[in-house]
C-alpha positions, 0 to 999 in steps of 0.5 A: 459544528457537530453535525459537519465534524461528524460529516467530515469523519464519516467521508473520510473514513472510506479514503483512509481504508483504501489507504490502508491496502485492505485486503481483497481476494482475486478470482481465480480466472485473474490469477496469473494475469492480475497484476496490482500494486500494493505500497508501504510507507518507511524511513523516518518515524515509519517502519525500516526497509525490512520491516515495509518489505515484511508488510508487502509480503503480508499484503501480497499474501493476503490478496493472492492467496496461494502464492505471488510473483515480484514484477517491479520494485521501486523505492519512491522518496516523499518530497516535501512542497518546496522540492526537496526530500524529506528522509521518508519514502514509499517501497512499492511492489508490483506483484502477480498472483500465481 
């Protein structure tokens, strides 16, 4: 039983790390052409929209280093299994490094 639990935890760690939006440096050749999305949940018990925007700004600066331009912004409500919004949402920015 302990082995199965340990294997479950070990297999979940990469998934959790990818959800956390770990910062990744962009190669100099990709600057200006690399477009990527950063996402942060907000609302409900999560961050406010302003706090989510600040977190997205930190993520974009960490990935680009020198600077970025925001290409698009989307606020996507989270939907329950019954198809109704639950009050939480994801703030998503598409950014391009400069």
